[in-house]
N, C-alpha and C positions, 0 to 999 in steps of 0.2 A: 504494500500500500504506500503510495507516494503522497498521501495527505498528511497534514499535521495531526498528530494524535493528541486529542484534548482529553485531559482528565475531567472529572465531573465534580461540581457541587451537586450533591444528590439529595433531594428530598423524596424519599421513597415511601409512598403510602401503600402499605403492604397488606392491609385488611385481611389478616391471616393468623394462623397459629405459627409457632416457631420451629416447625420441622424443616430442616435445611436440605435443599437439593442442590448439588453442585452443577454449575453450568460448564460449558466448554471453556477451557483455559488455554491460552497460548503458552507454548513451551518456555519462552524466554522472558515473559513478563507476567506479573501478578494480575489477578482479576481487578479491574478498575473500581469495582464496588463489591460489597459482600454478596454472597449467593442469595438467590431468591428463596424466601420461605414458601412452603406450599400454601397456595391461596384457597380459602374456603369462603363461603357466602358471608358477606358482611352484615353484622347486626348494628343498625344505626343507633346512635346515642339517644337517650331519652329526650323527649320533647322539652323544649325550654332551656336546655343546657347550652347556653350561648356565651358563657363567660370565656374570656380569652386571656392569653399571656403572650409575652414576646421572648423568643429565643434570640440571643445576641452572641455572635462570635467575633471577638475583637481581632483574633489572629488573622482571619480571612476577610474581615470587613463586610459582614452582612447580618441582617436580622430578619426574622420571619415571625409573623403572628400565628399562633397555633391554639387550638381549643384548650380550655382550662382542665378538661378531664384527661388530658394526656399526661402520662407519668413516665419518667425515665426508667428504662429497664436496666441499663448498664451505663457506666461512665465511658467517655471516649478513651480509647487505648493510648499508649504512650506516644504514638505518632500523631494523635489528634485527628484521625481521619474518618472515624465512624462512631455513630451512637444510635442505639435503638430506643424506641419509645412505644408504649402500649396505649391503646385507646379502649377504654371500657372493657368489654368481655373478650380480651385477647387479640383484638385487632392491633396491628403494628405498623409503624412507619419509622424511618431512620434517615439520617443524612450524613454524608461525608462532604468535605468542603475544600479540596484543593482548587486552585484557579490556574488558568493557562493563558498565555499571551495570545492575542488574536493574530499576531504576526502580519498585520496590515491587510488581512483578508476581509472580505465583505461578510456581513451577518449571515448570508446564505451559505457562503463557503465554510465558515466556521461551523455552522450547524450541520452541514453535510459531513465534515470531518468528524464531528462528535458522533453523528449517527453511525458512520462506518466503524468507529472505534467500538461502540457498544454492540453493534451487530456482529462484529467479529468474534464475540464471546457467546453467541446464541446460535440457534438452528432455525433455518428457513425464515429469516426475517422478511417482512413484506410491508412496504409503506402504504398506508391508507390515506394520509393527508400530509402535505408538506407546504406550508404557507407562512407568510409574515403576518403577525397579529399585533394589534395595538395593546398597550398596557394602560392602566388607569392614570399613571403618572405622566402620560404624554409620549413616552418612549415606545419602543416596540421590541418584540422578541420573534424568534423563529420557532414555529410550532411544527413538530414532526410527530405524527401519530402512526404507530406501526404495531404489527403483531410479530411474535417470535416464540419458538419453543425453547424452554429452559433445558430440557433434555430431549434428544431427538425422538420424535414419535409421540411426545406428550401433547396434551391439549395446549393450544397457544395462549400466551398471556397477551394482554393489550398494554402497550407502553406509550405514555405521553411524555414527550420531551420538549422542554422550553429552553432555548438558548438565548442568553441575554449578554450584550456587550456593555461594559461599564468601565470607564476610566482605562481604556485600552486592555481590559481583561475580558475573557470569555468565561461565562459560567453556565453550566448546563444542569437543569433540574429535571429529575425523572420521577414519574408516578406510574406505578404498575401493579396489576393484579389480574385476576380473571375478568373477562369482559363485563359480566353483570355487576361486579363490584365497581369497576371504573365508571360505568354508566350511572350507577347510583350515587357515586361520590363526585360527580362532574362539577357541580356548583362549588363544592368545597375546594376542589383543586384550583378552580379559577380564583377563588378568594385567597388561597395560599400564595399563588403566583403573584397576584397583585399586591400582597402584603409585604413582599420582599423589598427590603431597603438596603442599599449599598453605601458604604462609607470607607474612608481610608483605614485599612487594617492596622492593627497595632501588634507588634511582636516583641516580646520581652520588654514591654514598656515603651518601645520606640515606634513612631509612625513607620509604616512600610517603606516610605521614601527615605528613611534615615538609617536603614540597616541592610547590610549585605549578607545574604544567606547562602551558605555553601554546604556541601556534604563532605564528611571526613571520617577519619577513623582514629584510633589511638592504639598505643602499644603498651604491653605490660613490662617493657624493658626500659627502665629509668634512664639509661645512657642516651636514649634518643631525645630526651628533653634537656639534656645538659649540653650547652654550647661546646664544651671542651671535648665531648665524646661522640656527639651525634654524627651520623654518616650522611645525613640529608642536608637540607638548606638551613636547618635550625629554625627556631621560632623568631623570625625577624620582625614580628609584630611587637614582641616584648623586649628582645635583646638587640643590641647593635654594637658596632666597634667604632674605631676612630674614623673610618671612611666607609662610604657606600657608593651606589651607582645613581647617577641622575637619570632622567627619562631617556637620554640618548646613549646609555650604557657607558658613560664616561665617569671616571672617579670624581667624587665630590666629598666635601667635608661631612662628617657626622658628629661624633663626640669631639673630634678634633676640628676646631674652627679654621685651622690652617696649619701649614708646616713649612719649614725651611730645609733645604738639602745642601750638604757640603759640596764644595767644588768637585771632589772625587766621587760623589754620589754614594757614599757609604755611611753617612751620618744624617739621620732625619731628626729634626727637632719639632715635635708636635705641640701645638698650643691648644689646650682644651677649651671647650665652650664654657664660658664663665657661668652661664645659667643652667648648665646641665645638672640634673638631679635624678636620683633613683625614684621609683614610683612611691616610695615612702617619704620623699622630700629631702633625703640626705644628699648633699652635694657630691658630685663625681670628681675624684681627684686622680692625679697621676699615679698615686700609690694603688688605687683601685685597678688601673690598667696593669701595673706590674704584678699585683696579686693574681689577676685573672690569667695572665700569660704564664706565670710561674706555676700556677696550679695546673694548667694544661700540660706543661712540660714535666711536671712531677711524675715519676714512675708509678707512684701509688694511685694516680688518677686513671692510669691505663688508657690514655688517649692514643689511638692509632692514627690520628690526624695531625697532632702537634708537629711531628717530624716533617710532614709534608708542607704545612702552611706557616710554621714559625721557624723552620730550621735555617733560614737565611740570617737570623739574628745571632750575633756572636754569643756563645755560651749556651744556646738551646741544646745542642747535641750533647754537651757535657752533662747538663742536668737530666736529660732523658736517659743517659747511661748510668745515672746515679753517682757521677763523679763530682757533682757540684750541687749546692743547695740553693742556688739562685742563678739568674741569667745575667751574666757579666755585661752583656751588651745593652742593658737597660739602666738608665740613670735618671732619677727624679731630680729635676732642677728646682721646682717648687710645686705647689698644689696643682697648678694648671700648666705645667711644662714638663714634657718627657722627652729625653734624648734616647734614640735608638740607633745602635751601630750594627750594620750588617756586614757580612764577611767579604763582599765584593759588590760592585755596582750591579744591580738587578733591575732591568726595566719593568719587570712584572711584580716587584715587591709590594706595591700598594694594592694591586689586584688581590694578592694573597690575603691581605688584611680584611677583605670583605667576607671571608669564610668564617663560619660560626666559631671556630677555634680561637679567633682573635677577639671575640665579643667580650664585653665587660660585664662581670657579675659582681654581686654584693657579697662580701665575705660573711657577714652576719647571716644573710639568707642561706648561703651554702652550708654553714655550720649549724643551722637551726634543727637539723634532723635529716634522716634519709629520705623523707618525703618533701623536701624543700621545694622541689620542682612543681608541686601542686599549688603552691602559693608563691610564684616567682616574683622577685623584686628586680625588675629590669630598668632600663633607661629609654626604651623605645617609644614610639608614638601611641601604642595601645597597651592596656593592662588586661591581664586575665582576671576577670572578676567573678566568674562562675564556671565551675567544671563539675558536671554530673556524669560520672563514668558511664559509658555505653549510651549516653543520651545526647549531651550537648556540651559545647564550650563557648562561652561568651567573652568576647574581647570588646572593651570600651575605650574610646579615645581618652588619652591622658591629657587633661586640659592644661597642665603645667609643663607640657613638653617644650623644650627650649627652642626647637626649630619650627618650621612651617607645619602647622597641624594638618593632618589628613582631613579630607572633606567629608568622609563617611564616619559618623559618630560611633557606629557599632558594627561588629562582624560576628555572625552566629554560625558555628559549625554544628550541624546536626550529625551526630555520630551514628554510624551504622544504620542509617535510616532508610536504606533501600538502594536500588540501582540509580546511579547518578544521572545517567542519560534519561531514564524514565522520569526521574524527579524534575529534570529540566523541562521536559515536555509538559509536566503537570504544573509548572510554574512555581514549584516549591524550592528550587535553587536558582541562583542567578548566573552561574558559570558552571560548565560541565565539560569534561572530556568526551570524545566520541569513540566508542569501542570500534574495533576493526570491522565487525559485522554490520555496522551502520554507516561506514564511510561512503559507500556507494550511494546510499540514500541522501545524506546531507550534502554531497557534492553535486547532486542533480539540480540544475538551475530551476527546475519546475517545483522543487520541494520548498515549501515555505521556510523551513529551518535553514535553508541555504543562505538566506539573507542575514542570518545571525552567526554564520560560520567564520572563524578566524583560523587561518592556516599559516604555518611557518615550517622551516627546516630547523630541526633541533641541532644543537651542538653535541650530538651523541653518536657514539660508534659502538656497535654490538659485534661480538666476536666469540670464537672458541679459542681458549688458551691452552697451549701445549706446555706441560711441565717438562722443560728441557733437561732437567736433572734425572729423569727417569726414562728407561728404555720403553719403547723404541724411539722416543722423540728427542733423545740426545743426538740423533743423527739428522742433520739438516735436510738430507735428501728425503727422509721419511716425512718430515714436516712439509716439505714442498709437495710431495706426492699427495698428502692428505688435502692440501689446498687445491691441487689440480683435479682431484677426484670428487670434488664437491660442486654440484650445480647450483650456484647461488641464485640464478634467475628463476629456476624452478622452485627453489625454497621460498623465495620472496613471493612468488605468485601464489603458492599454495598456502603457506603459513602466514605471510605478511599481508595477504589480500591486496598486493600491489600498492601498498600504502607506505612503502619504504624506498630508500635509494640504495642501490647496490654499492657496496664498499670495496674499493680496490686497495685502500690503505688505512692508516690510522686516523688521519685528520678528517673531520666532517666538513661538508660544504659550508661556506660562510665563515669558517675559522681562518684567520690569517695563516698562510702557509699551505692551504689546500691547493693541490695541483691537478689540473686536468690532464697533464702529460704523464702522470705517474703510471708506471707499468705494473699492473697487478697480475693475478693468475686467472687465465681463462679456463673454462671447463675442458679438460683434456685427459680423460681416464686412461687412454693408451700411453701417453707420456708419463702419467702417474705410475702405472705398472712398471714401466721401464726404470723409473727412478728407484722404486722399491728393489728391483733386481740389482741396480748399481750400488745400493746402500750397503752398509756394513752387515746388515741382516740377511740380504740376499733374497728373502721371500717372506711373506706374511706368516708362514708356518714357523718361522724363527722368532716371531714376536712373543713377548710375555702376554699374559692376560691384560687387556686394556680396559680400564674402568673410566667411564664418563660420569663425572660428578656434576650434578646440577642442583640448584636450589629452587624451592617452590613448595606450595601447599597442594596437597592432593596429587592428581595425576597429570595436570596440564603441562607443567614444565618438563616432567620426565617424558611425556609423549613427544615433545619437541626434540629432546635429546635422542629419543628412539628413532624419530624420523631422520635425523642426521646420521645416526649409526647405521640405519638401513641403507642409506645412500652409499656410505663407505663399504658396507658389506657387499652391495651390488657391484660396485666399481673396482674394489680392491680385493674382495674375498676375505676381509678381516672381520672377526667377530668382536663386538664391543658390548660390555656390560654397563647398564645405566644404574647409577646410584643417586637417589634423591635425598637431600638434606634440608632440614628446616632453614629458611633464609636467615633468621636471626642467629642461629647457631653458626652457620657458615660465615656470615658477615662479621660477627663479633668474635670468631675464633674461640668459641666456648667449649670446644672438644679437642681431644688429642687424636681423634680417629683419623685414619689415613685417607687422604683424598686421592682420587684417581689421577691418571696422566692427562686427562682432558677435563675441562670445565667450561661452562658457558658463562658469559658475563657481558658487561657493557660499561662504558664510561661516558659521563656527560660533563661538559666543561663547567668548572667552578669559576673560571674567569676566561675571557676570550683571548687566549694565547696558546700557541702550540707547545710551549713548555709544560703546560698543564696536562698534556697527553704524553709526550715523549719522555720527559724527565720523571714524571710521577709513576708511569706504568712500566718503563723499560730500562731505566738507568740501573746499573749494577748496584744491588743492595737496597734499592728503593722499597719503601714499606709496602707499596701496592704491587710490587713485582714478585708475586708469589708463584710465578712460573719459573723463577730462578734463572731467568735469561741474563747473560752477561756478554758484552762485546766491547772490548777496550776501545776499538775504533769509534764506535757509537758514543761512548762516554766522552771521548776527547772532543768530538764535534759538539755534543751537548754542552760541554764546559765552555767552548768558544761562543756558542750561540747565547748562552745565559748572560754573558757580560758584553756582548757586541752592541755598541750604541747605534750603529747605522741600521735603520729598519730594513732596508732591502737586503743588505748582507746577512742580517740575522735571519730573515725569512728563508733566504737561499740555504743557509746552514741547516735549518730545520727540515727543509725539503730533502736535502742530502741525507739527513738522518732517517727520514721516513723511507727513502729508497733502500737504505741498508736494512731497516727493519723488515720491509717487505721481502727482500731477497733472502734474509736469514730465517724468515717465517716462524717466529715464536708464537704468532697468532694466525688463525684463519679469520680474516675480516669478513663479516657477513653483510651488514647493512648499516645505513645511517637513518635515524628516525625522522619522521615528519609528524608535526603536531596538528591536531584537529580539535579546536575548542569552540564551544557554543557560548555566546555571550548575549545576554538580554539587551535589547536596544536601549534601555534606559541606563545601562552601565556605560559611563563615559571614561575615556582615557586608557582603555585596556590595550595592552600590547602583549604578545606571546613572546616574552623575553627568552633569549637562548640560554641564559645562565640561571641556575637555581636560586642564587642569592640576590637576584634583582628584587628590590623592595616594592613589588607591584602595588600593594594595597594602599600605600601612602600616596600614590598618584591617581587613584581612581576617584570618581565621583558618581553620584546618581542624579539623573535628570529629574528635577523636582516637578517640572511642568507635566511630565508624563503621568504623575500620580494625582494631579489636581482634578 
């Protein structure tokens, strides 16, 4: 279906007992409304019972007048999407109330899409009437009356659907029962529809136009909430470092109001913002920066990012090794001045300070207990003010923030609340990623969601890593053979839904240093078999057992590894065993178990510089180089490139390094990612930034006129 899928505000007059019958449910999505109870003949309320009351839902911005003899049977569930009510002798109605954007469609188009959505869950639907009808308030709705079977072969229900557009939102109200009940209740239905009043919804005490709503998750691993140990982008709403990115991905001041650099580019003198405070009002000082960085470099912290992002600072390596109790390259001049000495000129040094490892934390907060991260005391533009595990996290703008305050007062993450894409369609989140199976749909120009699609090429490379310290991948010819025996185009077509870019090398497109002239490996199984014969092993029969270690939950990731293994088995005759490990265990190295010779992975740029790929992943002894690759020639070129001041020369050196990497084949490079994001039209300033540490939310705003 190429129509917009509208969720429903559902007022369901069910004139029935509560015996549930399941309708037809699509495999990939939940039923948009609860299953229909079995309808029986309706017993009208007693004569003269005309008292009324009003149901109001602030979250979704509507009210409806209902008879006073209606009693709530159950409270709304945790997601706030459905509630049942009883009328007198067991007659029932209920309503769920998500809203969906009209996406610029006409009232008739929206109504048709809503009908198609509902009809997709029923059997033998047939439209009886499909017209525009006026409402008492002078506006109009689209009225669709149809019949359908709840289960195939059953007597049909009659369903009356009213679609109303209000403030750029589409709401659909449903009434259904057996035909005689609907006929009997006809006037009451009309009264209910005409009693509906819309207003600006309120969520968590904020008008809908003042809050950004997203879907998210949480982890039970505390290290992911600690800037010093997280492997992700960190919580840049709460925490920040000395520098950050501006809207154009250029370095700009954050906690540092500015800085001076010595003539030899090895000494940085940072001048802190005089108005910068933690969220509890305590001033931020240079000593706080020193504490934060030394804590990250302390072996007891167990940070496996400090070496990567702070190791240019003199003394960090010694502290990481336990040979020093402080970082010698840090010097507090006064409360607002910090001097930092690095080991050599590094054009990318400030970029590294955007990573969470360099964020500033409050010592008292850290030392308050092992659950300190649940009440974090940061310096960023937002505070975490409410966290209900498995339900929600609420961030509110910090009004005493020293810098330019973000335009959006609050950000709400609904935790584990459902499929993000589906929620976007329902209007319950404002931004959502597009799963691979929906890419064809959203890229179709005739699809309404296409108007809300933002695409970009990510600074990510996905690969299979060879452990070169283990046979048979200690032989370069074997590694090259595995590259030649893998059909990347077929893999991307089948697994990647053609939504990725084939990778010839390490650097993704749009990264400085990316080369169109790079010579990678074409699919050539014949040459692959020849290389195996030329190798020190002579044949695959001489190989030891090869284990492909992958990380993931359930069978999905292991199935991808199995698909790769099958291709090598087909083209080389080699048997590979797949071993699946929990992602957190694998990422955080929480086990001593032996990993195999092959592992799947990927790397996304933390800053837009080729050093972030070549040095971080493949330099001898690098923390992320767990394939144990070492090439002195490569190390020498990387050393040159790291300190080269001329941009063109520096880029040429990194391209030379990449060619060496490709020829030496420590990786099988698979593909570069493409991003597909849906963004509601009232969200302004959105960019799909190529680096994870881009402080997106401080640059967003919400179009207030949209909600008027």
